ROVEXDO-874428 format. One record per residue (C-alpha): x, y, z; residue in one letter; residue number from 0. Coordinates in nm, 3 decimals, always signed. Example, Ala and Ser with C-alpha at 12.3 -4.5 7.8 and 13.67 -1.06 7.14 Angstrom:
BEGIN
         x         y         z   r     k
    +1.230    -0.450    +0.780   A     0
    +1.367    -0.106    +0.714   S     1
This chain:
BEGIN
         x         y         z   r     k
    +9.771    +9.086    +9.980   M     0
    +9.804    +8.998    +9.616   C     1
   +10.160    +9.018    +9.488   A     2
   +10.044    +9.214    +9.182   A     3
    +9.880    +9.492    +9.385   T     4
   +10.024    +9.839    +9.321   R     5
   +10.097    +9.950    +9.677   I     6
   +10.318   +10.246    +9.592   H     7
   +10.181   +10.494    +9.335   P     8
   +10.512   +10.518    +9.150   D     9
   +10.595   +10.147    +9.157   G    10
   +10.553    +9.891    +8.877   P    11
   +10.293    +9.616    +8.884   V    12
   +10.477    +9.295    +8.970   V    13
   +10.293    +8.975    +8.882   D    14
   +10.360    +8.610    +8.808   A    15
   +10.375    +8.672    +8.432   A    16
   +10.658    +8.920    +8.478   L    17
   +10.846    +8.676    +8.701   V    18
   +10.810    +8.399    +8.440   R    19
   +10.952    +8.625    +8.170   R    20
   +11.247    +8.728    +8.389   L    21
   +11.327    +8.369    +8.489   I    22
   +11.301    +8.237    +8.132   A    23
   +11.535    +8.505    +7.999   A    24
   +11.797    +8.499    +8.272   Q    25
   +11.779    +8.161    +8.449   F    26
   +11.658    +7.905    +8.193   P    27
   +11.753    +7.620    +8.428   Q    28
   +11.445    +7.717    +8.632   W    29
   +11.204    +7.821    +8.355   E    30
   +10.996    +7.503    +8.380   R    31
   +10.926    +7.556    +8.750   L    32
   +10.580    +7.695    +8.835   P    33
   +10.559    +8.054    +8.957   V    34
   +10.290    +8.134    +9.213   T    35
   +10.238    +8.436    +9.438   P    36
   +10.337    +8.372    +9.799   A    37
   +10.047    +8.357   +10.043   A    38
   +10.177    +8.677   +10.199   T    39
   +10.386    +8.936   +10.022   S    40
   +10.564    +9.237   +10.164   G    41
   +10.469    +9.600   +10.126   A    42
   +10.802    +9.698    +9.973   D    43
   +10.902    +9.369    +9.805   N    44
   +10.687    +9.114    +9.620   A    45
   +10.750    +8.744    +9.685   M    46
   +10.671    +8.449    +9.458   F    47
   +10.731    +8.078    +9.496   R    48
   +10.941    +7.921    +9.221   L    49
   +10.873    +7.550    +9.236   G    50
   +10.875    +7.381    +9.576   P    51
   +11.217    +7.494    +9.698   E    52
   +11.286    +7.842    +9.559   L    53
   +11.146    +8.193    +9.589   A    54
   +11.178    +8.514    +9.388   V    55
   +11.189    +8.852    +9.562   R    56
   +11.140    +9.176    +9.368   L    57
   +11.131    +9.535    +9.496   P    58
   +10.801    +9.717    +9.446   R    59
   +10.949   +10.068    +9.481   V    60
   +11.284   +10.234    +9.422   E    61
   +11.382   +10.273    +9.787   W    62
   +11.340    +9.898    +9.838   A    63
   +11.589    +9.825    +9.560   A    64
   +11.874    +9.952    +9.777   G    65
   +11.772    +9.721   +10.058   G    66
   +11.768    +9.423    +9.825   L    67
   +12.122    +9.503    +9.710   R    68
   +12.225    +9.514   +10.076   R    69
   +12.079    +9.166   +10.128   E    70
   +12.261    +9.040    +9.821   Q    71
   +12.591    +9.171    +9.951   Q    72
   +12.570    +9.079   +10.319   W    73
   +12.327    +8.797   +10.397   L    74
   +12.549    +8.517   +10.271   S    75
   +12.820    +8.646   +10.508   R    76
   +12.585    +8.672   +10.804   L    77
   +12.399    +8.343   +10.754   A    78
   +12.668    +8.109   +10.896   P    79
   +12.687    +8.319   +11.213   R    80
   +12.316    +8.317   +11.291   L    81
   +12.118    +8.049   +11.479   P    82
   +11.823    +8.041   +11.236   L    83
   +11.780    +8.033   +10.857   P    84
   +11.785    +8.365   +10.672   V    85
   +11.711    +8.426   +10.301   P    86
   +12.062    +8.446   +10.153   A    87
   +12.030    +8.497    +9.774   P    88
   +12.120    +8.213    +9.537   L    89
   +12.116    +8.430    +9.224   A    90
   +12.081    +8.797    +9.134   V    91
   +11.854    +8.898    +8.846   G    92
   +11.907    +9.202    +8.624   R    93
   +11.658    +9.473    +8.523   P    94
   +11.468    +9.356    +8.212   A    95
   +11.124    +9.320    +8.051   A    96
   +11.025    +9.667    +8.170   G    97
   +11.119    +9.590    +8.530   Y    98
   +11.375    +9.850    +8.649   P    99
   +11.571    +9.694    +8.938   W   100
   +11.778    +9.396    +9.042   E   101
   +11.589    +9.105    +9.201   W   102
   +11.681    +8.786    +9.387   S   103
   +11.626    +8.411    +9.371   V   104
   +11.635    +8.253    +9.717   L   105
   +11.574    +7.927    +9.896   H   106
   +11.213    +7.904   +10.011   W   107
   +11.197    +7.908   +10.392   L   108
   +10.913    +7.717   +10.555   D   109
   +10.705    +7.865   +10.835   G   110
   +10.403    +8.084   +10.899   A   111
   +10.389    +8.448   +10.998   N   112
   +10.282    +8.492   +11.360   P   113
    +9.930    +8.610   +11.433   V   114
    +9.915    +8.871   +11.706   V   115
    +9.685    +8.763   +11.994   H   116
    +9.711    +8.399   +11.879   A   117
   +10.067    +8.302   +11.971   L   118
   +10.099    +7.941   +12.084   A   119
   +10.410    +8.000   +12.298   A   120
   +10.466    +8.372   +12.357   P   121
   +10.724    +8.334   +12.634   Q   122
   +10.933    +8.091   +12.432   A   123
   +10.896    +8.309   +12.123   L   124
   +11.020    +8.611   +12.320   A   125
   +11.331    +8.417   +12.421   R   126
   +11.382    +8.283   +12.067   D   127
   +11.359    +8.631   +11.921   L   128
   +11.597    +8.776   +12.179   A   129
   +11.841    +8.494   +12.111   G   130
   +11.841    +8.578   +11.742   F   131
   +11.891    +8.949   +11.811   V   132
   +12.177    +8.875   +12.050   N   133
   +12.345    +8.649   +11.794   A   134
   +12.313    +8.921   +11.531   L   135
   +12.459    +9.180   +11.767   R   136
   +12.756    +8.951   +11.833   A   137
   +12.865    +8.945   +11.467   V   138
   +13.174    +9.156   +11.396   D   139
   +13.050    +9.497   +11.269   P   140
   +13.374    +9.582   +11.088   A   141
   +13.320    +9.729   +10.738   D   142
   +12.943    +9.680   +10.762   A   143
   +12.697    +9.940   +10.630   P   144
   +12.513   +10.168   +10.871   V   145
   +12.148   +10.074   +10.919   S   146
   +11.887   +10.327   +10.811   Q   147
   +11.724   +10.262   +11.148   R   148
   +12.039   +10.367   +11.337   S   149
   +11.930   +10.727   +11.386   V   150
   +11.822   +10.931   +11.689   P   151
   +11.451   +10.954   +11.764   L   152
   +11.471   +11.328   +11.698   A   153
   +11.531   +11.257   +11.330   S   154
   +11.176   +11.114   +11.314   R   155
   +11.012   +11.411   +11.485   D   156
   +10.866   +11.581   +11.179   G   157
   +10.723   +11.265   +11.024   A   158
   +10.582   +11.147   +11.358   T   159
   +10.408   +11.475   +11.437   R   160
   +10.268   +11.495   +11.084   A   161
   +10.126   +11.144   +11.121   A   162
    +9.970   +11.227   +11.458   I   163
    +9.798   +11.527   +11.297   A   164
    +9.671   +11.310   +11.009   Q   165
    +9.524   +11.062   +11.258   L   166
    +9.320   +11.321   +11.446   S   167
    +8.984   +11.168   +11.526   G   168
    +9.105   +10.809   +11.508   S   169
    +9.359   +10.810   +11.794   I   170
    +9.407   +11.010   +12.115   D   171
    +9.632   +11.274   +11.959   T   172
    +9.684   +11.458   +12.287   E   173
    +9.816   +11.142   +12.457   A   174
   +10.021   +11.052   +12.151   A   175
   +10.185   +11.395   +12.140   T   176
   +10.260   +11.389   +12.513   A   177
   +10.418   +11.046   +12.483   L   178
   +10.628   +11.153   +12.187   W   179
   +10.738   +11.476   +12.359   D   180
   +10.857   +11.272   +12.656   K   181
   +11.037   +11.023   +12.433   A   182
   +11.237   +11.300   +12.269   L   183
   +11.388   +11.384   +12.608   R   184
   +11.541   +11.037   +12.640   L   185
   +11.918   +11.007   +12.607   P   186
   +12.048   +10.883   +12.273   D   187
   +12.224   +10.548   +12.245   Y   188
   +12.588   +10.582   +12.352   A   189
   +12.710   +10.223   +12.312   G   190
   +12.923   +10.064   +12.042   P   191
   +12.774   +10.001   +11.695   P   192
   +12.632    +9.650   +11.652   V   193
   +12.438    +9.465   +11.384   W   194
   +12.061    +9.505   +11.379   L   195
   +11.786    +9.367   +11.158   H   196
   +11.596    +9.693   +11.158   G   197
   +11.244    +9.567   +11.081   D   198
   +11.139    +9.292   +11.321   L   199
   +10.768    +9.288   +11.239   T   200
   +10.530    +8.989   +11.228   P   201
   +10.555    +8.977   +10.849   G   202
   +10.930    +8.926   +10.869   N   203
   +10.920    +8.633   +11.112   L   204
   +10.835    +8.270   +11.038   L   205
   +10.717    +8.030   +11.309   L   206
   +10.702    +7.653   +11.343   T   207
   +10.372    +7.479   +11.403   G   208
   +10.452    +7.486   +11.775   A   209
   +10.488    +7.862   +11.771   G   210
   +10.867    +7.879   +11.794   R   211
   +11.081    +8.104   +11.576   L   212
   +11.182    +7.917   +11.259   A   213
   +11.341    +8.188   +11.042   A   214
   +11.386    +8.562   +11.006   V   215
   +11.341    +8.728   +10.665   I   216
   +11.355    +9.070   +10.496   D   217
   +11.687    +9.221   +10.598   F   218
   +11.653    +9.529   +10.375   A   219
   +11.713    +9.766   +10.669   L   220
   +11.996    +9.570   +10.827   M   221
   +12.327    +9.728   +10.916   G   222
   +12.522    +9.841   +11.217   V   223
   +12.468   +10.117   +11.469   G   224
   +12.219   +10.176   +11.749   D   225
   +12.034    +9.846   +11.805   P   226
   +11.728   +10.007   +11.966   T   227
   +11.499    +9.957   +11.666   A   228
   +11.512    +9.578   +11.710   D   229
   +11.305    +9.617   +12.028   L   230
   +10.994    +9.702   +11.826   I   231
   +10.879    +9.339   +11.829   A   232
   +10.790    +9.386   +12.196   A   233
   +10.491    +9.596   +12.088   W   234
   +10.411    +9.484   +11.734   N   235
   +10.403    +9.114   +11.824   L   236
   +10.456    +9.012   +12.185   L   237
   +10.182    +9.039   +12.447   P   238
   +10.257    +9.248   +12.755   A   239
   +10.311    +8.932   +12.960   T   240
   +10.600    +8.821   +12.735   A   241
   +10.777    +9.156   +12.710   R   242
   +10.974    +9.117   +13.036   P   243
   +11.137    +8.796   +12.907   A   244
   +11.234    +8.969   +12.582   F   245
   +11.372    +9.271   +12.766   R   246
   +11.567    +9.066   +13.019   A   247
   +11.729    +8.849   +12.753   A   248
   +11.841    +9.161   +12.564   L   249
   +11.966    +9.337   +12.880   H   250
   +11.777    +9.652   +12.783   A   251
   +11.803    +9.926   +13.042   D   252
   +11.524   +10.176   +13.112   E   253
   +11.639   +10.426   +12.850   A   254
   +11.682   +10.168   +12.572   M   255
   +11.348   +10.007   +12.649   W   256
   +11.175   +10.344   +12.640   A   257
   +11.348   +10.434   +12.312   R   258
   +11.237   +10.101   +12.167   G   259
   +10.878   +10.175   +12.264   R   260
   +10.904   +10.518   +12.103   A   261
   +11.051   +10.363   +11.785   W   262
   +10.760   +10.119   +11.764   A   263
   +10.516   +10.404   +11.818   F   264
   +10.669   +10.634   +11.556   S   265
   +10.690   +10.361   +11.291   L   266
   +10.329   +10.262   +11.352   A   267
   +10.199   +10.618   +11.338   L   268
   +10.372   +10.687   +11.006   V   269
   +10.257   +10.353   +10.860   T   270
    +9.884   +10.410   +10.908   I   271
    +9.828   +10.712   +10.679   P   272
   +10.061   +10.578   +10.409   Y   273
    +9.928   +10.221   +10.385   Y   274
    +9.568   +10.242   +10.508   R   275
    +9.421   +10.213   +10.157   H   276
    +9.670    +9.962   +10.015   T   277
    +9.783    +9.721   +10.288   D   278
    +9.517    +9.634   +10.541   Q   279
    +9.729    +9.383   +10.734   A   280
   +10.015    +9.626   +10.782   L   281
    +9.776    +9.902   +10.884   T   282
    +9.595    +9.676   +11.131   A   283
    +9.923    +9.584   +11.298   N   284
   +10.023    +9.951   +11.315   A   285
    +9.694   +10.036   +11.486   R   286
    +9.759    +9.749   +11.727   H   287
   +10.100    +9.899   +11.809   V   288
    +9.951   +10.242   +11.875   V   289
    +9.699   +10.090   +12.116   R   290
    +9.965    +9.883   +12.292   E   291
   +10.205   +10.174   +12.334   V   292
    +9.936   +10.414   +12.457   L   293
    +9.835   +10.148   +12.711   A   294
   +10.201   +10.105   +12.813   D   295
   +10.301   +10.468   +12.827   R   296
   +10.572   +10.452   +13.091   G   297
   +10.817   +10.632   +12.865   V   298
């Protein structure tokens, strides 16, 4: 996906020329470094390389600007307590040159996004990912913000049912509705609030050449609360054979595992109608999740 693509109808076009203008005006020490679009760029934030060691991250839409501010405030505090690199900001840019929000300069983190169905070491990756989640959960949650993903499944009911209706003819809507109805009868999380990433999708994970987890990025939805949403990687990335290792390492009981499956399902259903004309990779992964969950419907 090209970094300059307008994914959200009310968002600005963000391209390399804009980034060069912002860097030259606000960080002249880096103005001679080349600016190039990253090979992959997020749906809500655009990413550019700035020379060989830096990156620039800019929100594409207003709701993403709040997540970037959260990263700017908290990632430098979390980074020393986590077992893998995370993109703690080096500098914060101001709105300028027609661009309306704050933006970040970061260290570039090496690695490649995982490719579903082509994982070199799925069992090891499942354990790596669970180890990261457990380390994040172990960080003191005092004074931390509440994650936007720390909400009961019932709060997603309207959006999920609307998405199912929009997907009539392209998915088994009867099976999807039955699965969702059953998920809504699950008990809510009753444990203590803990840190969660909130968006553990393939695009937010970087792997080594050997297929091991190298870094975790995009913490826009991080915060404390119900950690269930961090189970979504079991369906958006891991094959069925690796899910038991992930679940065991996270000590997820039946109810939490079922809620995690329902979270993955709801997020995927809502993603498809919104992004199907603007982000083919994200939509393809969402369709993959829907297939995986409907095939694993033991909710």
